[in-house]
C-alpha positions in Angstrom: -27.8 95.0 -75.9 -27.3 98.2 -78.1 -23.7 98.1 -79.9 -23.9 102.0 -79.8 -20.6 103.9 -79.3 -20.8 106.1 -75.9 -18.1 108.5 -75.2 -17.3 110.4 -72.1 -14.2 111.5 -70.4 -12.1 109.5 -67.9 -11.5 110.9 -64.7 -7.7 109.3 -64.3 -5.5 111.2 -62.4 -4.6 114.9 -63.1 -4.7 114.6 -67.1 -8.1 113.1 -68.3 -7.8 110.3 -70.9 -10.5 110.7 -74.1 -12.2 107.1 -73.5 -14.7 105.6 -76.7 -16.5 103.2 -74.3 -18.2 100.3 -76.3 -21.1 98.3 -74.8 -19.9 94.8 -74.4 -21.2 93.3 -77.2 -18.9 96.0 -79.3 -16.0 94.6 -78.0 -13.1 94.2 -80.9 -14.9 96.2 -82.9 -12.5 99.4 -83.4 -11.1 99.7 -86.8 -7.3 98.6 -87.6 -5.4 102.4 -86.7 -7.7 103.9 -84.8 -5.5 104.4 -82.3 -2.6 105.5 -85.0 0.2 108.1 -83.4 -0.3 111.4 -85.0 2.8 113.2 -86.6 5.0 109.7 -86.3 6.6 107.3 -88.2 4.9 104.1 -89.4 6.1 100.9 -89.3 4.8 97.6 -90.6 5.8 94.0 -89.7 4.9 90.7 -91.8 6.0 87.4 -90.8 5.8 86.1 -94.0 7.2 88.5 -96.9 8.8 90.9 -94.5 12.6 91.3 -94.1 13.9 92.4 -91.1 16.6 94.3 -93.2 14.3 96.3 -95.1 12.9 99.8 -93.5 9.9 98.8 -92.4 7.9 101.7 -93.2 5.5 100.3 -95.9 3.7 97.2 -96.5 6.4 96.2 -99.1 9.0 97.2 -97.4 8.3 95.6 -94.1 9.9 93.8 -91.2 9.7 90.2 -90.6 10.4 89.4 -86.9 9.7 90.8 -83.6 13.5 92.2 -83.4 13.4 95.1 -84.8 10.5 96.3 -83.3 12.1 95.7 -79.9 15.0 97.5 -81.7 13.5 100.5 -82.8 13.3 103.2 -80.3 9.8 104.2 -80.6 8.9 107.4 -79.7 6.0 109.5 -79.9 3.8 109.7 -82.7 4.8 106.3 -84.1 3.1 103.4 -84.9 3.3 99.5 -85.7 1.5 97.7 -87.8 1.3 93.9 -87.5 0.4 92.1 -90.6 -3.5 90.0 -89.7 -3.2 86.8 -90.0 0.7 86.4 -89.4 1.7 84.8 -86.2 4.9 85.8 -84.0 6.4 83.5 -81.6 8.7 85.0 -78.7 8.6 88.5 -76.7 7.3 91.9 -78.0 8.7 94.3 -75.8 7.3 98.1 -75.6 9.8 100.5 -73.7 9.4 103.8 -75.1 7.3 106.8 -73.9 4.5 108.2 -75.6 3.1 111.3 -74.2 -1.0 111.6 -73.9 -1.2 114.0 -76.9 1.0 111.3 -79.0 1.1 108.3 -78.2 3.1 105.2 -80.0 0.2 102.8 -81.0 0.5 99.1 -82.0 -2.2 97.9 -83.9 -3.5 95.4 -87.2 -3.4 96.5 -90.9 -5.3 94.0 -94.1 -7.5 92.0 -93.5 -8.2 88.5 -91.6 -7.9 87.5 -88.1 -6.0 89.5 -85.0 -2.4 88.9 -85.7 -0.9 86.6 -82.9 1.8 86.9 -80.9 2.8 83.3 -78.7 4.8 80.9 -77.0 6.8 83.5 -75.0 9.0 82.1 -71.9 7.1 84.8 -69.7 5.0 87.0 -71.1 3.9 87.5 -74.7 3.6 91.2 -74.5 5.5 93.4 -72.1 4.3 97.1 -72.3 7.3 98.7 -70.5 6.6 102.7 -71.2 3.9 105.3 -70.8 1.5 106.0 -73.1 1.3 103.0 -75.5 -2.1 102.5 -77.5 -2.2 98.7 -78.3 -5.3 97.3 -80.0 -6.0 93.9 -82.7 -3.7 92.1 -81.3 -4.0 88.6 -79.7 -1.5 87.3 -77.3 -1.9 83.3 -76.8 -0.4 80.2 -75.5 2.0 82.3 -73.4 3.9 81.1 -70.5 2.7 83.8 -68.0 0.6 86.5 -69.4 -0.8 87.7 -72.6 -0.5 90.9 -72.0 1.9 92.6 -68.7 2.3 96.3 -67.7 4.7 97.7 -65.7 4.5 101.2 -67.6 1.9 103.9 -66.4 -0.7 105.4 -68.7 -1.2 102.9 -71.1 -4.6 101.5 -72.6 -5.1 98.1 -74.4 -8.2 98.3 -76.8 -10.0 95.4 -78.5 -7.3 93.3 -77.9 -7.8 89.4 -77.1 -5.7 87.2 -74.7 -6.4 83.4 -74.5 -4.7 79.9 -73.3 -2.3 81.8 -70.8 -1.8 82.0 -67.2 -3.1 85.5 -67.2 -4.7 87.0 -70.1 -3.3 90.6 -68.6 -1.1 91.3 -65.8 -0.9 95.0 -63.8 2.5 94.7 -62.3 2.5 97.0 -58.6 5.0 99.1 -60.6 1.9 100.0 -63.2 -0.7 102.2 -62.3 -3.1 104.6 -64.4 -3.8 101.8 -67.0 -6.8 101.1 -69.0 -7.9 97.7 -70.2 -11.4 97.9 -72.1 -13.4 96.5 -75.0 -11.3 93.4 -75.3 -11.9 89.4 -75.1 -9.4 87.5 -72.0 -10.8 83.7 -72.8 -10.2 80.7 -71.6 -7.0 81.8 -69.3 -7.0 78.7 -67.7 -3.7 77.6 -67.0 -1.9 78.0 -63.6 1.7 79.1 -62.4 1.6 77.6 -59.1 -0.1 74.0 -58.3 1.8 72.4 -55.8 1.6 69.7 -52.7 2.4 73.1 -50.6 -0.7 74.1 -48.7 -3.2 77.2 -49.5 -0.4 78.5 -52.5 -1.8 77.4 -56.2 -2.4 80.9 -58.0 -3.8 81.3 -61.2 -6.2 80.8 -64.3 -6.7 85.2 -64.1 -8.5 87.3 -66.8 -6.9 90.4 -65.3 -4.8 90.4 -62.7 -4.2 93.7 -61.0 -1.7 94.2 -58.7 -0.8 97.9 -59.6 -2.7 100.6 -58.5 -5.1 103.4 -60.4 -6.5 100.9 -63.3 -9.5 100.5 -65.0 -10.9 97.3 -66.2 -13.7 98.4 -68.9 -16.2 96.6 -71.0 -14.3 93.7 -71.5 -15.7 89.9 -72.0 -14.2 87.7 -69.7 -14.9 83.8 -69.5 -13.3 80.8 -68.7 -10.8 81.6 -65.9 -10.5 78.6 -64.3 -8.5 75.3 -63.6 -7.6 72.1 -61.5 -6.1 73.6 -58.0 -4.6 70.4 -56.0 -5.3 73.2 -52.9 -8.9 74.1 -54.2 -10.2 72.0 -56.5 -10.2 74.4 -59.3 -8.6 77.9 -58.6 -9.1 81.5 -61.1 -10.5 84.8 -61.3 -12.1 87.0 -64.1 -10.3 89.6 -62.2 -8.1 89.1 -59.3 -6.6 91.9 -57.1 -3.4 91.3 -54.5 -2.1 94.8 -53.6 -3.4 96.8 -55.9 -5.6 99.7 -54.3 -8.2 102.5 -56.0 -8.4 100.2 -59.1 -12.2 100.2 -60.9 -13.7 97.3 -62.2 -16.5 98.5 -64.6 -18.9 97.2 -66.9 -17.9 94.3 -68.2 -19.8 90.8 -68.9 -18.1 88.0 -67.2 -19.0 83.9 -68.0 -17.9 80.7 -66.5 -14.7 81.9 -64.2 -14.4 80.1 -61.0 -14.5 83.3 -59.5 -15.7 87.0 -60.8 -13.0 88.7 -58.6 -11.3 87.6 -55.4 -9.3 90.1 -53.3 -6.1 89.9 -51.2 -3.0 91.4 -50.0 0.9 90.5 -48.4 1.8 91.6 -45.0 2.8 95.0 -45.0 0.9 96.1 -48.3 -2.8 97.0 -49.5 -5.6 96.5 -51.8 -7.8 99.3 -50.7 -10.7 101.2 -52.4 -11.1 99.0 -55.4 -14.7 99.5 -56.9 -17.0 97.2 -58.9 -19.8 98.6 -60.6 -22.1 97.5 -63.4 -20.7 93.7 -64.2 -22.6 90.8 -65.6 -21.8 87.5 -63.8 -22.9 84.4 -65.5 -21.8 80.7 -65.0 -23.0 77.5 -65.9 -20.5 75.8 -63.8 -21.6 73.7 -60.8 -19.3 76.1 -58.3 -18.1 79.5 -58.6 -18.4 83.2 -56.9 -19.2 86.5 -57.5 -16.6 88.1 -54.9 -14.2 87.1 -52.4 -12.8 89.3 -49.8 -11.1 88.9 -46.4 -10.9 90.8 -43.1 -7.7 91.3 -40.7 -7.8 87.4 -39.6 -6.8 86.1 -42.7 -3.2 85.7 -44.4 -3.9 88.1 -46.8 -6.1 90.5 -45.2 -7.5 93.0 -44.2 -8.6 94.3 -47.7 -10.5 97.6 -47.4 -12.8 99.6 -48.5 -14.2 97.4 -51.6 -17.5 98.7 -52.9 -19.5 96.6 -55.2 -22.6 98.4 -56.5 -24.8 97.8 -59.3 -24.1 94.2 -60.1 -26.0 91.4 -61.6 -25.2 88.0 -61.2 -26.3 84.3 -61.9 -24.6 81.8 -60.7 -27.4 78.7 -60.9 -25.0 75.7 -60.1 -25.4 74.6 -56.1 -21.9 75.5 -54.8 -21.8 78.7 -55.8 -21.5 81.7 -53.7 -22.6 85.8 -53.9 -20.1 87.0 -52.1 -18.0 86.5 -48.8 -16.6 88.7 -46.2 -15.2 86.7 -43.6 -12.2 86.4 -40.9 -13.0 89.9 -39.5 -15.8 91.6 -41.7 -16.8 95.0 -41.3 -18.5 97.9 -42.9 -14.4 99.4 -43.2 -13.8 95.8 -45.4 -16.8 96.0 -47.8 -19.9 97.7 -48.9 -22.5 96.5 -51.2 -25.4 98.8 -52.8 -28.1 97.9 -55.0 -26.4 94.4 -56.3 -28.9 91.4 -57.8 -27.2 88.1 -56.8 -29.2 84.7 -57.8 -27.1 81.5 -56.8 -28.2 78.1 -56.5 -26.1 78.2 -53.4 -25.3 81.1 -50.7 -26.3 84.4 -52.0 -24.3 85.9 -49.3 -21.5 85.1 -46.0 -20.1 87.3 -43.4 -18.6 86.8 -39.9 -18.3 89.4 -37.0 -19.4 93.1 -37.8 -20.7 92.4 -41.2 -20.5 94.4 -44.2 -22.0 97.5 -45.2 -25.1 96.5 -47.4 -28.2 97.7 -48.5 -30.7 97.8 -51.3 -30.2 94.6 -52.7 -32.2 91.3 -54.3 -31.1 88.1 -53.2 -31.9 84.7 -53.7 -29.9 81.1 -52.9 -30.4 78.5 -50.9 -29.5 80.6 -47.8 -28.1 83.6 -46.9 -25.4 83.8 -44.6 -26.0 87.6 -43.5 -28.3 90.2 -42.5 -30.2 91.9 -45.0 -29.8 96.0 -45.0 -32.3 98.0 -45.8 -34.4 98.0 -48.4 -32.8 94.2 -49.6 -35.3 91.6 -50.2 -34.7 87.8 -50.3 -37.0 87.2 -53.3 -36.2 86.0 -57.1 -35.2 88.9 -59.2 -37.0 87.9 -62.8 -34.0 87.6 -65.0 -34.8 87.2 -68.8 -32.7 83.5 -69.0 -29.6 82.3 -67.6 -26.9 84.7 -69.3 -29.6 87.9 -70.0 -29.8 89.7 -66.8 -32.0 92.0 -67.7 -34.8 92.5 -65.3 -38.5 91.0 -66.8 -41.8 93.5 -65.5 -42.7 92.9 -62.6 -39.1 92.2 -60.7 -38.5 93.5 -57.1 -35.1 95.1 -58.9 -37.3 97.7 -60.7 -36.5 101.4 -58.9 -35.3 99.9 -56.0 -32.5 101.9 -56.2 -31.3 105.8 -55.3 -28.6 107.6 -57.3 -25.6 107.6 -55.0 -22.6 109.9 -55.2 -20.2 109.6 -58.1 -17.1 107.9 -56.1 -19.4 104.6 -55.4 -18.9 104.1 -59.2 -15.7 104.8 -59.4 -16.5 108.7 -61.1 -19.0 110.2 -62.9 -17.8 109.4 -66.2 -19.1 105.8 -64.9 -21.9 106.6 -63.7 -24.1 104.8 -66.2 -25.6 101.0 -67.0 -23.7 98.5 -68.4 -25.0 99.4 -71.8 -24.1 102.9 -71.7 -27.4 104.4 -70.4 -27.4 107.1 -67.7 -28.6 106.0 -64.7 -31.7 108.1 -63.9 -33.1 109.4 -60.2 -34.7 106.7 -59.3 -32.3 103.6 -60.7 -33.1 100.2 -60.6 -30.8 97.9 -58.7 -28.2 95.6 -60.9 -26.4 96.0 -64.0 -29.2 97.5 -66.4 -31.9 99.8 -66.4 -35.1 99.3 -68.0 
C-alpha cells in the first residue's frame, strides 16, 4: 500500500471537518502536536519530573498527575502535551468545549513511545466535551474502555488502545465524532461473561452506541475473547443502537467478527455503512458481518449497506455475511464485495438481502446470487494481501454508485485513497 497522505473535506453534519486521512499503513504517523490548538495555552505533563504545584506551562514547569489536567478548565485553543514514555494510572476526564476553529488538543511531546493512561475503574480517557482533538496517546489495561466519548464532534487520531474490554466506545450521547488512523489491538476482555443465557458481551475494537460517527483508516486486530454463551465473542466494530455511522477504509485482522449489529426494543441501528474495509483472519472461526431481522431479540436492524469490502477468512468455521430472523432488502444491501471464506460465504432467510456484483468463494452459499454476482476464486495476492491478481473475476465487475452508498462523496475512494474509476473493480482495492 502507498503511505501517501490523501486530503479531502469530509461532510460531517452542517459544518464539515477537514480530515487528513492516511492510508492504514500510515496509521499513527502524525507528528506530535499536529493537532495543537491555536492561540491558547499549552500545558505539559511529566510523570517523572513534574510537579502538580507548578503552572504546567512549559517542559520545566510541567504537572505530574492527571488531576491538574482534569481540573484545568480547558477552553478553545488550549493544548495539553503528555511526555512520551510516561505512564499515568487513573482517569483522564476531558470536559471543556472547544470550537470548530479552535479545538482543544491532547497530544505528546519528547521522544519515545506514546504516553500511556492505564488502570482506570471504567474508561481511562473520558471525552465528555466537544471539539477535542486527541492524538499520540495510548490507553491500555482499562477496566472498561480505553477511550469513551460522550460528547460531540471530537476526533481520536493516531491513538492506540489495547487490553481493554473496548478500545473505543462512543456512547448513545456521542455523535459526529471521528476515530481515524489509530491502532486498536487485543481488546480482548469481556464485560459480561456468565451463565445467564445469550447475554455475554465484550472484546470490542470499537463499540458504537451513538449516531453519525465515522470510523476510518484504522488497524483493528485481536478483538476476541472466550465466552460462556458463544464459545468466543468480540467484534472489530460493534454497533448497538447507533444510526448512520460510517465504517470505512479499515484494515482488520484476527477479530471474532468484523461487525455485528443490533438494537434494543424501542431503539434503532439504522442506515450504517461499511465501505472499503479489508478483513482477514488466521483463526479457525469468525465472520465479516452479522445483522438481524424483526424476529430477533435485537432486531430489526434496517438499512445496513456493505459495499466494496474485501474479506478472506480461510478457517473452516467462518461466515461471510448473515442476515437472518426475517431478512429483506430493507435490512441489508450488499454491492461489489469480494468474500472468500472456508465456511459459508453468505446466509439469508425470508425475502433475502439486496445483493449484486459480488465475488464469493466458500464451502457453501446459503443465499441467492444477485445480478452480476459470481461464485469463483477471487485470486487475492495472499492471505493478508487482498489486492487482486491478473485474471481475477473481481476486475471491472462493479459500477459507480451514488455517493451515499459509500458514506458521502469524500469516501468514494479505495482503501489506499485512490479515486474510484468509471468502471471499478469489486472489493476494497482498485488495480
